[in-house]
C-alpha positions as CSV (number, residue, x, y, z in Angstrom):
1,G,0.0,0.0,0.0
2,Q,2.3,2.8,1.2
3,K,5.2,1.9,-1.0
4,K,3.0,1.6,-4.1
5,A,1.4,5.0,-3.3
6,A,4.8,6.5,-3.0
7,R,6.0,5.0,-6.3
8,V,3.1,6.7,-8.2
9,G,3.8,10.0,-6.5
10,F,1.1,9.9,-3.9
11,D,3.5,10.8,-1.1
12,W,4.8,13.7,1.0
13,E,7.6,15.8,-0.3
14,A,9.3,16.7,2.9
15,I,9.8,15.2,6.4
16,R,8.0,18.2,7.9
17,D,4.8,17.1,6.1
18,V,5.1,13.6,7.4
19,M,5.6,14.9,11.0
20,A,2.7,17.2,10.6
21,T,0.5,14.2,9.8
22,V,1.7,12.4,12.9
23,E,1.1,15.5,15.0
24,E,-2.5,15.9,13.5
25,E,-3.4,12.4,14.5
26,R,-2.4,12.7,18.2
27,P,-5.2,15.1,19.3
28,E,-7.7,13.2,17.2
29,G,-6.7,10.1,19.2
30,K,-7.1,11.9,22.5
31,A,-10.5,13.2,21.4
32,A,-11.6,9.6,20.5
33,M,-10.4,8.3,23.9
34,K,-12.5,11.0,25.6
35,S,-15.5,9.9,23.6
36,R,-15.1,6.4,24.9
37,R,-16.5,5.1,21.6
38,T,-14.6,1.9,21.0
39,R,-14.9,1.9,17.2
40,R,-13.7,5.6,17.0
41,V,-10.7,4.9,19.4
42,K,-9.7,1.9,17.3
43,E,-10.0,3.9,14.0
44,E,-7.9,6.8,15.4
45,L,-5.3,4.5,16.8
46,G,-5.0,2.9,13.4
47,D,-4.6,6.3,11.8
48,L,-1.8,7.2,14.2
49,L,0.0,3.9,13.7
50,F,-0.4,4.3,9.9
51,A,1.1,7.8,10.1
52,V,4.1,6.6,12.2
53,V,4.7,3.7,9.8
54,N,4.8,6.2,7.0
55,L,7.3,8.3,9.0
56,S,9.5,5.2,9.4
57,R,9.3,4.4,5.7
58,F,10.0,8.0,4.7
59,L,13.1,7.9,6.9
60,G,14.2,4.7,5.2
61,H,13.5,2.4,8.2
62,N,11.4,-0.7,8.3
63,A,8.7,-0.1,10.9
64,E,8.3,-3.7,11.8
65,E,12.0,-4.2,12.5
66,A,12.0,-1.0,14.6
67,L,9.0,-2.3,16.6
68,D,10.6,-5.7,17.0
69,E,13.8,-4.1,18.4
70,T,11.8,-2.0,20.8
71,I,9.8,-5.0,22.0
72,A,13.1,-6.9,22.6
73,K,14.5,-3.9,24.5
74,F,11.3,-3.7,26.6
75,I,11.5,-7.4,27.5
76,R,15.2,-7.1,28.3
77,R,14.6,-4.2,30.7
78,F,11.6,-5.7,32.2
79,Q,13.5,-8.9,32.9
80,G,16.3,-6.8,34.4
81,I,13.8,-5.4,36.9
82,E,12.7,-8.9,37.8
83,K,16.3,-10.0,38.2
84,H,17.2,-7.0,40.4
85,L,14.2,-7.6,42.7
86,H,14.8,-11.4,42.7
87,S,18.4,-10.8,43.9
88,E,16.9,-8.9,46.9
89,G,14.4,-11.7,47.5
90,R,11.4,-9.6,46.3
91,K,8.8,-9.7,43.7
92,M,7.4,-7.0,41.4
93,T,4.1,-7.1,43.3
94,D,5.9,-6.1,46.5
95,S,7.2,-2.9,44.9
96,K,5.6,0.5,44.1
97,L,5.5,1.8,40.6
98,E,8.0,4.6,41.5
99,E,10.6,2.1,42.6
100,L,10.1,0.0,39.5
101,D,10.5,3.1,37.3
102,G,13.7,3.9,39.2
103,I,15.1,0.5,38.5
104,W,14.0,0.8,34.9
105,D,15.8,4.1,34.5
106,R,19.0,2.6,36.0
107,I,18.9,-0.3,33.6
108,K,18.3,2.1,30.7
109,R,21.3,4.3,31.7
110,N,23.5,1.3,32.1
111,E,22.5,0.1,28.6
112,R,23.3,3.5,27.1
113,R,26.7,3.6,28.9
114,T,27.6,0.1,27.6
115,S,26.4,1.1,24.1
116,N,28.4,4.3,24.1
117,A,31.5,2.5,25.4
118,E,31.3,-0.1,22.6
119,R,31.4,2.7,19.9
């Protein structure tokens, strides 16, 4: 769909136009959520996802690969929280969200340090 449309010239000319579309979809999604109309929420979520996939394509990235990498990163960090708590003899259910967020942030910082050191 999107690639074919781009091949025949039905595409944006500049990144600012793609970003504008993503930004237009955000408030529409918020309005749909306020309406609590399930069908409308689903439609607006689809529109936002479609716009972000277009942004990825426009930048030369495969959206599915980017999402797969983000999911793997989330799993790795979530498991890091579990491992940290387990080492202290605790469970996630014993911890408050603020503490879990703090552990998440430490894991994230450590990953960035490791990644920067490898470059």
